Structures are given as structure tokens and as C-alpha cells.
KOLTI-219013 format. One record per residue: x, y, z of N, C-alpha, C in turn. Coordinates in steps of 0.1 Angstrom, whole numbers, plus 5000, padded with zeros to 4 digits. Last residue first. Layout:
N
XYZXYZXYZ/...
This chain:
758
378637326593378637476590378137556601/380337036588379637116598379737266595/380336776566380736916568379736986578/381636456560380636536567381236676568/382136136544382436276546381336346553/381335876538382635896544383036046546/379235786522379135776537380435806544/378835826495379735706500379835696515/376235906477376835936490377535816495/375836036447376235906453376935936466/373736186422374436186435374736046440/371936246402373336226399374236236411/369236266407370036376412371536356408/368036036394367436166394368336286398/369935816396369135846384368535986383/371035836421371935836409371135876397/368835816438369735936438370635946426/367935556432367135676429367935806429/370035396442369835396427368935516423/369835456469371035486462370835496447/367335346474367535486476368735536468/367835076469366835146461367035296462/369635026489370035006475369135076466/368135066512369235146510369735136495/364535046503365834986509366935086506/361335126508362535176502363735116510/359335016523359135006509360435046502/359135026550360134936545360134926530/360335366549360635226551359235156553/360435636526359735566537360135416537/362635886523362235766516361635666527/362836246520362636126528362136006519/365136506515364236416508364136286517/365636846526365936706527364836636518/365537116518366437076529366636926530/365437316490365037186496366137146506/364137646485365337566487364937436494/361937796484362137706473363337616474/361237956505362138016495362337926483/359937786522359137876515359937946504/361637466517361237576525360437676516/360737116509361337246506360837356516/361136796510360736896520361437036517/359636516493360636626493360136736503/359236176496358736306500359836406501/358235866486359335966484358636106487/356035696487357135666496358235776495/355235746453354935666466356135646474/356536066446356035936442355835856454/356536326458357036306444356536176438/354836526478354836386474355236366460/356236756498355936736484356036586481/355736946527355936816521355436816507/357537226538356337176532356637046525/358837376569359037306556357637246551/359337686584358437566583358737506569/362737786595361337806590360537676589/365237706601364437766612363037796608/367537446596366637536591365737586603/370937326593369737336600368837446594/372337246560372337256575371037266581/371637016533372037146539372037136554/370136796526370736876516371137016521/369836456535369936596540370636676529/367736206531368736266524368836416528/366735946552366636096550367936146543/364535676553365835726550365735866547/362335586581362635636568364135656566/361935526608360835506598361135536584/364335586621363535466625362535426614/366835666596366035696608365135576610/369935716582368935616585368135656597/370935956558370835916572369735816574/373236096536372136006538372135956552/374036426526374336306533373136226536/375536696510374436596509374836476517/376337046510376636906515375336826513/375737296504376637236495376937086499/372137366508373537376511374437296502/369637336497369837446507371237456511/369237266462369637226476369937346484/366637246442367637346445368137326459/365336996422365737036435366837136435/363236856403363836986403364137036417/363536566390363336616403364036746404/361636476360362836536366362436576381/359536416343360336306349361636356354/357836606333359236606327360036486333/355436546347355436576332356836556326/356136496374355136416367355236426352/357936696381358336556382357436466374/356536926375357836906369358136756369/354236896392354136906377355436876370/355436906418354736786413354536786398/356237176417357237066418356636936413/353737306416354737326406355737216406/352537226440351937186427352837206416/354237346458354037206458353537156445/354037616452355237556450355137406449/350737666436351737666447353037606444/349137866412349837736415350837756426/348338126406347438036414348037906418/350238236390350238276404349338186413/351537976368350638086371350638116386/355037916361353737876365352837996369/357437866338356937966346355437926349/360437696332358937676332358437776342/363337696310362537746322361137716320/364437536289365337596299364537636312/364337286266363537356275364437406287/366337346236365937266248365137356258/367437306202366637376212366337276224/370837256194369537186195368737266205/372537506176372437416187370937366188/372937716158373637586156373637496168/372037946183372337916169373237796168/369637836208370937896204371237866190/366937856222367237816208368537886204/365237756250366537816246366937766232/361937826259362837736252364037806247/359737826284360737916278361837816272/356337806289357537736286358537826279/353837876312354637926302355937846301/350537786319351937756322352737796310/348037846310348537936320350037906323/347337646292347937766286348437856297/347337336291347337426303348037556299/347537206267346337166276346337246289/349837336257348537326249347437296258/351637596272351337456272349937436266/353237846251352137806261351937656260/356537976249355437896243354437866255/359138196241358038166250357038086242/362638166238361338176231360238126240/365838316242364638246249363438266241/367838456233367438336225366338256232/368438656250367738696238367238576230/369838506271368438546273367738586260/372538466268371638366262370238406262/373938656282373938666267373038566260/373338566308372838696303372838706288/372638206308373438326310372838446305/371037956322370838056312371638176316/371037606329371637736332371437826320/367737456331369137456325369737596328/365437496346365937356344367337346339/364037696368365037696358365637556357/360837786375361737676376362737676365/359038036391359838006379360837896382/355938136403357138046405357738016391/354838466406354738346398356038266401/355138716416354238626424354038496416/357038816398355738876399354738776405/358738536400358638646390357238706391/360938366421359638426420359738536409/362738056416362638196419361238246417/364937786417363537826419363537976423/367037596396366937716405365437746405/369237316390367937376391367937496400/371637186386371537316381370137386382/373536966405372137006402372137156398/376136926410375536836400374136886396/377137096429377937076417377236996406/375237086449375337216441376137196428/375636846461374536856452374636986443/378436666466378036816466376936826456/379736426484378536446475378036586477/383236356485382036436491380936446480/385336226473384436156481383136226485/386736406456386436276451385336206459/387036636471386336646458385936516453/388436526493387136586495386336596482/390936466480390036356486388636406488/391736726473391536626463390636516468/391936846498390936896488390636796477/394036696509392736686515391636736505/396036786493395636646492394336626498/395037116480395837026488395336876486/395237286448394437216459395337126467/397137596444397037446441396237376452/395337896447396437816444396137676442/393037956474393738006462394937906459/389837836484391337836485391937876472/387237896495387637936482389137946481/387137796521386837946519387337986505/386037506537386637566526386237716524/386537456572385637476561386337546549/389537276581388637386583387737396571/389736916585390237046579389137156582/390736586592389936706595390536826590/390536246586391136366583390236486585/390835936598389936046599390736176597/391335596589391835736589390635826591/392535276600391435366596391935506597/394935166605393935076598392735156593/398035346602396635336605395935226598/400535406594400435386608398935366612/400635456567401135326571400935296586/400035726564398935626563399335486567/402335876565401635856578400535746576/402935856538403835806547403135776561/400835986526401035846523401935786533/401236246537400036176539400136026537/403736306526403536296540402336216544/403036326499403936226503403836206518/401136536499400736406495401636296500/401336746529401736716515401336576512/398936896550399836786547400136776532/397037076554398337126554399437026551/394636946557394837016545396237076543/394536856583395136766573395336836560/393836956608394537036598395236956587/394236646625393636776624394536866615/393936306620394836426618394036546616/393736006636393036126634394036236631/393635666631394535776632393735896628/392835356646392335486641393335596642/394435146654393135116648392535236641/397935176643396835206652395535166646/400834976639399635046633398535066644/403835056657402834956654401535036648/405135296664405635216653404535116648/404735466684403835476673404235396661/406735466703405435406707404335416696/408835606690408935466695407635396697/407835866687408135786676408235636679/407735946714406535946706406735856694/410435916721409435836728408235826719/411636116704412035976703410935886709/410336366685410236316699410536166698/410336406658411436456666411436406680/408136306645409436276639410636316648/406036386661406136246657407536206651/406236656663406736576674406936436670/405036726638406436756640407036666651/402436666644403036596633404536606634/401836646680401936716667402636626657/399836406698401036486696400936556682/398536136717398336266710399636346709/397035826720398335896720398036026711/394735636738394935746728396235816730/394935426755393935416744394135526734/398135286765397135396765396235376753/400035096763398735046768397735166768/402235226754401835116746400435066751/402735426774402135466761401635346753/404035246795402635306796402035346783/406435126798405635086786404235146786/407535226821408335236809407435216797/405535166840405935306837406635326824/405534886839404334966835404735106832/408134836848407734796835406534866830/407934946875408934996865408634956851/405734796886405634936884406734986874/405534526893405634556879405634706876/405334516920406434446914406634486900/403034666925404334696932405534636925/401234536909401634676906402934706913/401034286923401534296909401934436905/400134366948401434306947401934316933/397634466940398534556947399934496946/396534226928396634356920397734446927/396434046950397234016938397534146930/394734186967396134156971397034126959/392434196951393134316955394534296960/391833916949392033996937392834126941/391333856976392433796969392833866957/389134016978390234046986391533976980/387333906959387834036957389034076966/386933656972387633656959388133796956/385733756995386933686996387733676983/383433876983384433956990385733886992/382233646972382733756963383733846970/381633516996382533456986383133556976/379933707007381133677014382133607004/377833706988378633826990379933796997/376933436992377533476979378333606980/376133467019377133377016377833407002/374033647015375233697022376333597020/372133497001372733606994374033657001/371633317022372133267010372833377002/370433507040371733437044372433377032/368233577025369233677028370533617032/366833337026367233397014368333497015/366433307054367233207047367633257033/364933537059366233527065367033427058/362633487045363433597041364833587047/361733257058362133247044362933357040/361133357084362233257082362633247068/360933717085360333587084361433487082/360734007082361033937094360433797094/362234077050361134077059361533997071/364634087036363634177032362434187041/367734107055366534037050365434127046/370634267042369534277052368334197047/372734287024372534157031371334157040/372834537014372534437005372234307011/373734687038372334697032371934587023/375434487062375434577051374034577044/374434457097374634397084374734507074/373834577120375234527119375534467106/371134627118372034747116373534707115/370034387124370134427110371034547108/370134387152370934297145371134337130/368234597157369634607162370634517155/365934487146366534607140367934627145/365634267163365834247149366434367143/365134387188366334307186366634287172/362634507181363834597184365134517183/361134277176361334377165362534467168/361134177202361634097191362034187179/359734367217361134347219361834267209/357134347202357934467202359434447206/355734107205356534127193357434247194/354334137229355334037228356234057216/352534327220353534367231354634267231/351134177202351934287197352934337207/349734017220350633957210351634057205/348134207232349034127240350134067231/346534287211347434387217348534317225/345134057206346034097196347034197202/343634047230344633937227345633977217/342034277226342934267238344034157236/340634197204341634307203342534307215/339133987215340133957205341134077203/337534137232338334027237339433997228/336234317215337134367226338034257231/334834127199335834217193336734267204/332934027218334033937213335134017207/331534257223332134187234333334097229/330534327198331434427205332134347216/328934107193330134137184331034227191/327034127213327934017213329134037204/325734367205326434357218327434247219/324734277180325734387181326434387194/323034077189324134047180325134157181/321134227205321934117211323234087202/320134387185320834447196321634347203/318934197168320034277163320834337174/316934087186318033997181319234087176/315334317188316034267200317234177196/314534337162315234447168316034397180/313134097159314334127150315134237156/311134117178312134017180313334037171/309734337166310334347180311434247182/308834237142309834347142310534357156/307234027152308333997144309334107144/305234177166306134087173307334047166/304134317145304834397155305734297164/303034107131304034187125304834267135/301034027151302133937146303334007140/299534267152300234217164301334117160/298434267126299334377131300134337143/296934037128298034047118299034157122/295034127147295934007151297134007141/293734327133294434357145295434247149/292634177113293634277109294434317122/290734037128291833957121292934057117/289134237137289834157147291034087140/288034327113288834417121289734347131/286534107107287634137098288534237105/284634117128285534007127286734037118/283234347122284034347134285034237134/282034257098282934367098283834367110/280434057109281434017099282534127098/278634207124279434107131280634067122/277334347104278134417114279134327121/276034137091277134207084277934287093/274234067111275233967107276334037100/272534287112273334257124274434157120/271334267087272234377090273134357102/269934027091270934027081271934147083/268034107110269034007114270134007104/266634287094267234337106268334237111/265534117074266534227070267234277083/263833957091265033897083266034007079/261934147100262834077109264034017102/260734217075261534317083262434257093/259533977068260634037059261434137067/257633947089258733847087259833907079/256034167084256834157097257934067096/254934097060255734217061256634217073/253433867066254533867056255433987058/251433767084252633847089253733857080/250533477066250233567077251633637081/249533417033250633417042250433517053/247533457015247333347024248433337034/248533667000247233687007247033577018/250833566988251033666999249733687007/249633396970250433346980250633446992/248233586954247433486961248233426972/250433726943249433796951248633706960/251833516929252433576941251533656950/250133466908250233366919250833426931/248133746897249433666898249333576909/245933906897245933796887247133716888/246334106915245533986920245533876910/248434306923248434226911247734096914/248834526941247434476938247434386925/251234606951250834656937249434606933/251534466974251434606975250934666962/251634206964250534246973250334396973/254034216950252834186943251634226951/255934266971255734366960254434336952/255734036987255334176992255134276981/256733856969255333846974254833976979/259433936965258433936953257033926958/260533906992260334036986259434036974/260833637000259633707004259433836997/263333546988262133476985260833556989/265233726998265033726984263733646980/265233647025264733787021264433787006/266333397022264933407027264333547023/268933457014268133377005266633387009/269933607035269833677022268833597013/270033417055269133527056268933597043/272133247044270733197046269733307047/274233427044273833377031272333317033/274633477071274233587062273733537049/275433217079274133277084273733387075/277933197066276833107063275433157068/279233407078279033407064277933317060/279333317104278633437101278333447086/281033097101279633077106278833197102/283433217093282733127084281333107088/284033367116283733437103283033347093/284633167134283433247136283033317123/287033087122285932997123284633067125/288533317124288233267111287133167111/288733347151288133447144287733397130/290233117158288833137163288133237155/292633177144291833057140290433067145/293433397157293133407143292333287139/294033297182292933397181292533407166/296133127175294933067181293733167179/298033317167297633217157296333157162/298533457190297933527178297333427169/299733257205298433317209297833387198/302033207189301033097191299633157196/303333447192302933407178301833297180/304033437219303133547213302633507200/305733217218304533217226303533327221/307833297200306933187196305633177205/308933507216308333527203307333417199/309833357237308833467239308133497226/311733197224310633137231309533237233/313533387214312833307205311633247211/314533487239313933577229313033497219/315733257249314633317256313833417247/317833217229316733117231315533177238/319333457232318633427220317533327221/320233407258319433527255318633507242/321733177255320533177263319633297261/323733277238322833167233321533167241/325033457255324433497243323433397237/325933297277324933397279324233437266/326332947268326733077270325633177271/326032687243326032737256326532877257/323932587216325232627221325032687235/321832287215321932437216323332477221/322332027193322432077206322632227207/320332077163321432027170321332077185/318332197149318032067154319132007162/318532457139319332347133319032207137/317032657152316432587141317232477135/317132827174317432677176317032597164/320032937159319432897172317932917172/321133037136321032897137320432847150/321233317139320233257130320133107131/323333337157322033387161320933327152/325433237143325033167155323633207159/325533417122325233277119324833207131/326233647136324933647129324533497126/328733577145327633597155326333597148/330033567120330033447129328833467139/329833827110329233727103329033597111/331333967131329933997128329233887120/334033837129333133837141331633867138/335933847110334733757108333733757119/337834017121337134057108335833977106/338633867142338033997145337234047132/339733647129338533627137337833757140/341833777117340833727109339533697116/343233857140342733957131341633907122/343933597149343033687157342433797149/345633517129344433437132343433527139/347633717131346833717119345533637121/348633637156348033767154347133777142/349733387150348633397160347933527158/351633467132350633377127349433387137/353233627149352533687138351433597132/354333427165353433527171352633597160/355933297146354833227153353833327159/357633507138356733457128355533377135/359133557161358233657157357233607147/360433307162359533347173358633457169/361833327137360933217140359933247151/363433557140362433547130361433437132/365033497162364133607163363033597153/366533287149365733257161364633367163/367733427128366833317125365933287137/369333607141368333657133367233547130/371033427154370233507162369033567154/372333307132371533217141370633307150/373633547121372533477114371733387123/375733657135374433727136373333637131/378033537130377433497143376033567144/378933667107378433527106377633487118/380033917109378533907107378033767107/382733877111382033917123380533897121/383233817084383433717094382733747107/382634067072381833947069382033837079/384734217083383334247087382434127084/386834097070386734077085385334117089/386334177044386334027047386234007062/386634447047385334397043385234247046/389434457052388434507062387034447059/390334377027390534297039389634327050/389534587011388934457008389234367020/391034797022389534807023388934667021/393634717016393234727030391634727031/393434726988393734596995393234607009/392934996984391934906980392134766987/395435096993394235127001393035036997/397034996972397234946986396034976995/395835126951395834986951396034926965/396435396958395035346958394935196958/399235386955398635416968397135366969/399435326928400035236937399335256951/398135556917397635416914398135326925/399635776927398135766929397735616928/402335766921401935836934400435806937/402635616897403435586909402835646922/400735736880400735596883401435556896/401535996881400235966886400135816889/403935976867403936016881402635986888/402835906842403735806849403835846864/401436136836400736006837401535906845/403436326835402436336845401636206847/404936226813405636236826404536246837/403036256793403636126796404236126810/400136456800401436436795402036306800/397836516813397736406803399136376797/398236726830398036586836397936476826/398236936813399536886818399436746824/395536966809396336916798397636866803/394937076835394236956830394936886818/396637306837396737186846396037066841/397937406805396937416816397037296825/401437456800400137396797399237416808/403937536809403137636802401737586798/405237316818404737416828403837516822/406037176795404937126803404337226812/406737356766407237336780405937286788/407637306732406737316743407337296756/409237266710409237406715408237416727/408836996704410237036708410137176715/405736886720406536926708407936976713/404936606740405236746738406036766725/402136386740403536406738403836556735/399636266762400036376754401536396753/397536006764398936046767399236156757/394335906778395135986768396536006773/392235666782393435706789394335776778/388835606784389935676776391035706785/386335456787387635416793388835476786/385335746805385735606805385535546792/386536066809385735986800386235846801/388236256821387236176830386236096821/388636446792388936426806387836356814/388036516767388236376770388436346784/388136776762386836716762386936576766/390836826761390036896772388736836773/391636706738391936636751391136696762/390736896719390136756719390436696733/392337116725390937126724390236996725/394937016723394437036736392937066736/395236996695395236876703394536896717/395137266689394137186684394037046691/397537356701396237406706395137316701/399637246686399337186699397937236704/399137206651399337296662398937226675/398736986635399837066632400237166643/398136666650397636796646398936876643/396836336658397836426653397236556649/396136066677395636196673396836286670/395435726675396535826674396035956669/393835486694393735596686395035686686/392735146697393735246700393735356690/389634986708390535036697391535146702/387434896722388734826723389734866713/385235046721385234936712386534856713/385935256738384935156743384835036734/387635386720388135326732387235226738/385735476701386835386697387435316709/384235656716383635526711384635426707/386235846722385535776733384935646728/386735936696387835876704387235796715/384236056690384735946682385835866690/384136256709383136156710383636036702/386336416700386336356714385336246715/385436486675386636396676386736336690/383336666681383136536673384236436675/384636866695383536796701383236656694/386436956676386936896689385836816695/384837066656385636946653386136876666/383837286669382937176665383737056662/386237436672385437396683384437276680/387137466645387937396655387137346667/384737386619385537476627386137406639/385137116595384437186606385337286612/384936836576385236986575384437046586/386336516575385436616582385936756580/386436196561386836336560385836426567/387735866564386635956566387136096566/388435536553388835676553387535766555/387435276564388735296559389135446561/384835236572385735126574387235156570/382835456591383635436579384635326581/381535516614381135396607382035366595/382435756623382935636630382535506623/381135926605382535916604383035786611/378335886613378835866599380335836599/378335956640377835826636378335796622/379436216640380036106647379635976642/377436356625378836346620379536236627/375236336642375236266629376636256623/376236496663375936356665375936276652/376336746649377536686654377336536657/373536776645374436766633375836706637/372636796671372136686662373036666650/375336866693374136896686373836786677/376236676723376536716709375236776703/375836576748376236716747376436766733/374736326749376136336750376636476749/372036356743372436326757373936336759/372036646720371736506724372236486738/370436966716371636876719371236746724/369137166689368937086701370236996703/370237276664370337346677370137256689/369937166639371237156645371337226659/367036956633367837086633369137066641/365936706636366036766622366836906622/367436436654366636556653366836626640/367436086643368136216647367236336646/365835806656365935906645366536036651/367735566674366635656673366835756661/370035426680368835356678367635436676/372235606681371735546694370335476692/371435716650372035756662371435696674/371635476624370835556633371635596645/373835486596373335426608372535526616/374135416561374035516572373435446584/376535206546375135216550374935316562/378935326525378635286539377135306542/379635196492378935296501378635246515/382835076485381435046487380735146496/385335156462384735186475383235146475/386435116437386635006447385935036460/385935356424385235236420385335126430/387135596427386335556438385535416435/389835796418389135666416388435616428/391436016421390036036417389235906414/393935996431393835996416392336006411/393335976457393936096453393936106438/392235716456391335826459392035956454/394635566452393535556442392535676444/396035626475396635656462395535666451/394335516494394635656494395135696480/394535236488393235306487393435456486/397235196495396735176481395435246479/396935246522397935326514397435316499/395235046530394835176531395735276523/396834816527395634836519395234976519/398634856549399134856535397934876525/397034826571397534956568398034966554/394034616566395434636569395934776565/390834736578391634686568393134696572/388434626602389534716598390434656588/385234616605386234526600387434606594/383234706629384334766621385334656617/381434586644380834676634381934736625/382734446663382234376652381734466641/385734596674384334596674383834526661/388434366680387934496675386434476675/391334226690389934236693389434366689/393833986683393334126682391834116684/394933756708394433786695393833926695/395833696734396633776726396133806712/393733556747394933476742395733556732/391933726758391633676744392833606738/390833726792391933736782391533666769/387933886802388633766800389633776790/388334216817387934126807388633996806/387534336849388634276841388134186830/385534416865385934506855387034446845/385034226884384034226873384434326862/387134266902387134146893386234166881/388334606901387434506906387434386896/391334786908390434726899389534626906/392535106918392434966920391434916910/392635366909393735326917393735176920/390835486892390335426904391435396914/392435586871391335666877390935616890/394335396864394735536866393735616873/392635176861393635176873394035316875/391435236837390635226849391535236862/393635226821392835346822392035346834/394434956823395335056828394635196830/392334826812392634796826393534906831/392534926785391334946793391534926808/395034826778394734976778393535006787/394534556778395534606787395334756789/392634536758392234496771393234556782/394134626736392934706740392534666754/396134436735396534576738395334656743/394834136751395134216739395634356744/396233906775395334016771395834086758/398333736782397333686773396333796767/399733886800400433836788399433796778/397933946820398434056812399134006799/397433686830396333756824396933866815/400033626840399433536830398333616822/400333826860401333816848400733736837/398333766877398233886869399233886857/396933446878398033536881398033646872/395133156888395133296883396333376888/394732916897395732926887395833066882/392732966915393932896920395032906910/390633066902391533156909392733086914/389233006871389832946883390833036889/386433206865387833176861388433116873/383033246854384033196864385333166858/381733556842382133426839383133376850/379233796836380133736846380433586841/379434056813378733926816379733846825/378834396806379734286811378834166815/379034676784378234576791379234466796/380034866768379734906781379134796790/382034666748381534796749381334836764/382134376764382034426751381334556751/383934166787383234296784383234316769/383733926810384033946796383234066791/384833946844383833986834384433996820/385233696868385833786859384833816848/385133556900384333616889385033716881/386833266906386933406908386133476897/386632956925386333046913386433186916/387832856948387732776936387532856923/389933096965388733016963388732946950/393533086966392233146967391133046966/396933176961395933076965394633146968/398733376957397933326945396933216949/400333436978399233536975398333486963/402333266979401333246989400133336986/404033346958403133226956402033216966/404133686950404433576959403433466957/405033816918404033796928404433676937/
């Protein structure tokens, strides 16, 4: 690389990646050189950079991991063992020894509980069973075994290879037949960050391969690097330089944007003030109308104030007249009340005299007083007449007072109505004036907005200010400066990358398989293809062998030296004839087969459930003796009493009234046994979000019934009596407790290293 191309800004953003995530870190660009980075990077980092370069043609700074000074880098979840240790482990397992193996704790799929059936597919396109196989097999720290048909195995292996590449691991994929390799490679196309290299067998011709598989061959990958990657790197350099030029042209836009924003913001502040006054107009006018003239301050000027003042004066004059008339009426009313009282008292004094005279009560004093009083009857009649006239005058006075009260109320209503009309008219007048001023401000803003939009169109989307304000422009300008610095760093990065590729192309082409994340070939090609043999000398993080059941034990041990971890794949067993293969030996040692350990059988006898606890052959049936349970005579016990053998309970038959759930609970409670007849030949433990699940077969399509065996332990049998799984609730049950329970009751131990897809 030319020295002039290594100068640059003070810092260059480089990303330190783990899996799919990246965190930005500053690296001194002045001392940065591709040769230095590539020399310090691990094989996994080099492979990841090369895989991205093959697809993109260029690299971005944030995609390049910080060099790890050449130290090996593996996923934290996989502490890989040395290849020599794996050879010793294989020898021990082939001899049937598993004491040195620690069970692998089952892992949840992507942090969630796996589906219960094999039909639904996950986000990665795998069925639930295939996803569970990926999680279990990838978690194995040493050896994993998979039985599956070719199509199912290809889907699982492709996902495992992808996970290994994302974890920075290199994979060697071997098979006996090229077709099995191509099934896996076909599913790996365009998967980040996998870069596969396919080596040809001696009998193969690249032209006979499908175009997608042919593109994975070593010659095609090398040709792609020269024809595609170098051209893309040059185009990326030109694109980065054009972006820097555009950033330079955008610099003169910011003073204009700031000036437009300040002017627009000042107008906007005025407009907002007018809008607020427009909203407050009704309340402001009402306050003015209510404060005239009661505040005692100088009266406001203007037509509206004068109208309010005249209205109030007129109201006060009418109110004063009404008040004076009311006072006169009230005074006259008091006088009339006094006169009426006096007349009433005089009438009350004369009426007893007149009554005594008329009744001739001469022996009373009243008769003698009436006799000596002249014109007594006439005087009483005059007083009563005058009293009636006074009452009429009082009634008329009350009517006058009510009339005056009505006049006062009418005056108040009239002044309120006239005041409201004046207030509404004044609100409308002021609103029209303020709306006219707001419209004038908006007309001033329109050319500024048009200028703003024209200027913003010249910026890239991420640099456009969020609003037409000074603060938004300042924030966007700061963001633009960062983008400009990043673009300048990326431009330097692209120049260095293009120059480095141009100078290092021969070395890259020659050593490409060393940086690939996956090498694939047949077992025969491994010994006969010189390039394949050359680039597989160093141990791989993971070696996958398809059709491993066709390998001899010596071949398996020889190939084991090429791996830190192993994944062996074979077709489902079909009752193989002859001598078992090395794969069969390993499968028999590692696989938890409940059918080989559990002799329980559930069947129906005339609508009655029968639980077989011990195997009973046809020749043993005559030795079965029936007994009834003492405290539950409906339950029948069948005891096998063979000659010269100790009798033992072989079968329990339950009455038709007892369900399968009740029968299973009885067996567990009374006999302390878990009478499980598994639904399949495989048993694997899986961690879910709320429980541990022991699966005892493939997918099911019927409804399962829950059987509470003990607190936190739930068995799920089907209507046929076959059990599909057993759940252990968290947090009451830990992995160690579940493992101990399985050993005690089911004689099972899941080492977490095998899976069978049916």
C-alpha cells in the first residue's frame, strides 16, 4: 500500500463484533494499515472479512472487527477441547465408557420455549424438531450424533454451520457422496457470514454441477474474487470519494439554512403571539367589559369602552329611578299599615258595645256604655269603611312594588344582553384584525419555507434538520459534521481496501481456503485432492461428517485429529444387518433410548386399562395368578409365579370406571413407579421458559392429558396410553434434580449429544 494513502483523520471507527452485534471503537487511522490488521486478526476474523468482501465487493469500517492480536477467538458458550483429547474421548466412547462425559444442559431455542409439534416452522425455516436438534447438537462441547433423512439433515447442518460462522468458528464438512454435500451447500447460499469452498472429487467435473454449487468451488470463488471483489472495491472507492465531494458541496448550505431558520423563527414567534391573542380574545374582551367602570382606575379609551360606559350609565339612571320609586312606595306602605292598625283597634273597641246593645244585655257595663254613646253604629260603619279603603291602598302599593321589581329585572336583562352583543361584536372585530395580521405573517413565511425546502433537497436524508428552527439546524449541522468525518474516514478506508486488494490479490487467491468459514468435500477427496489436503492440515473448530456410519473405526480416529468438535450424521436405523458400525457403537453409548430401559405397556382389556409392569411371554401366561386389592377389590393384581422363582407383580388391571390419569396416579402413589410407555425410541431433555421438558417421541396430532405425578412433575400421555413428554416446573426443579429423577424412576440419562429426526 502506498504511504500517501495511509494518512487520514485522527480516528477511524472500527467495530468489535461478537455474533451479530457490533460496538463502535476508535482506532488510530494514522497508523492503520490493512497489512497490520490482517496480520493481527484471527482466522475467524479474516474469514468473516473475506466472506463479506466476496458478497459486497467492499467493506465498511463498522464491519471490520478489532484485531485480537492473533489469539484464537471462539464463542464463550463453546470451550472447545484440543483435537488430541477428542481422539481419547472417541476411543473411550467406542469402548462404551461415558463416565468422563458431563451432561450438556439443554438450551432454549432463541430464548423461548420450543413448539410442541414438529409441523410449525420457526423464523429460520426449520421445524420445531429441527430447531431443537440444532440447539442440542451445537451446544455439545465435544461430540454430537444426528440420525436423520438427507433433507432434514441438510436443513439442520446448514443452520449449525451458519451459527458456527457467526461465532467465529471454521467448519469442515465431509460426506461420502457429493450429493449430500450439495444439499447442505444449497441451503447456505447468501447466508452471512458463511463463505463456503467446495472441493471436487477426482471423478467430478465442475461443469456438471448446478450453477449455485459451481459458484462455491475453489476456482469459482477465486475467479469471483478477481472479477467481482476487486471491481466492487474500486467502485466502492469511487462512491466514497463522490460522497466526500458531496459533503464538501453541502458545507455552504448551512449558513443559508441558519439564516432562513432565524428569520422564519422570528416570524413564527410573532405568529404564535397573535394566535395566542386570538385564542384569548373572548376572555380579554369580557374582562374589559366587566372591569368598566368598577375598578376605580382611569377608563380605557376606544369606541368599545365608550359604548360600555354609556350602557352602564343608562342602566344606572333607570335603576336609580326605580330605586326612588320603590322608596316612596315603601314609605307610603308604612303609613298605610299604621293607619290600618289604628282603624282596626277602634273597630275592635266598638264592636262589643254594639253587640251588647243589640242583644239587650242591660245588666252589663257594655250595654250602659253603648246607651250613653251617641251614633255608635254609624261610627262603627265609618271605621270599617275607612279600613277597607286602607286595605285596597296597601294592595295597590304591593302591586306597584312588584311592578318596580320587574322593571329593575328587565333593565338588568336588557343591559346584560346589550353588553353581550357589544362583547361579541368587539371579539369579532379584534379577531378579524389579528387574523389579518397572522395571514400577513404567513405570507412572509411562504418564500422562506420554499427556500428551506430547496436547500434541504440538496442534503442527504440523515442530515436534514428535523424542524425549521435554529436549534434543529444546529443539531443537524453537528450531525452532518459527524457524517462528514465518517465519510472522510470511510473514503480513506475504501482507498486503503481497494489498494490492499489490488496489491494482495495473488496472496488472497492462493490462500483463500485458509480464510473460508466452511470447507466442503468428500472423504475420498480429502486424501486425493492436494489442495483440499493442504488446507485441512490445521484443526477445525467443527468437523461434520455425513454418512458417518460408513466410516471404519480407524478412519474415524484418524479424521478426529482434524477437529476440536465433531458432528456425525447417519440415516435413521432400519435394523442393520451384520456387524454394527462405529457410528452405531457411539449411538448405543450416547443415545437415551427409553424403549430399551422401560418395559411398561398400557393396553385396554374390555374397556379396562391394563398396566404391564414386567414382560410376560406367551409361555409365562399360565403362571399368572389373580388377586384382588384388599381395600379396593375392583383392582385386579396379576402375579407371575414361575417355578423356582420369586413371585412378582406383573400386571395391574383397573376397573372400567377408572380413567388413565387415575390409573397412572395409582401406580406411582402405591408402587412408587412411573409406568411410562414412551411414544418413540428417542428421549431428549429441553429447557423451556417455565419448565424442563423430557420428550419421549416425535410430534403428535391428538390431545394430550396431564397427569400430576408429584408436585411440579406432570406426565402428558395420549389417549392410547403412550407418553409424549414429562414436564418439570421451574424454579422448583433444577437440571440436576431432573437428571436425578430420570435416573431413579426411568433409568435414563440424557447426555445432550444425540438427536433423531423421524
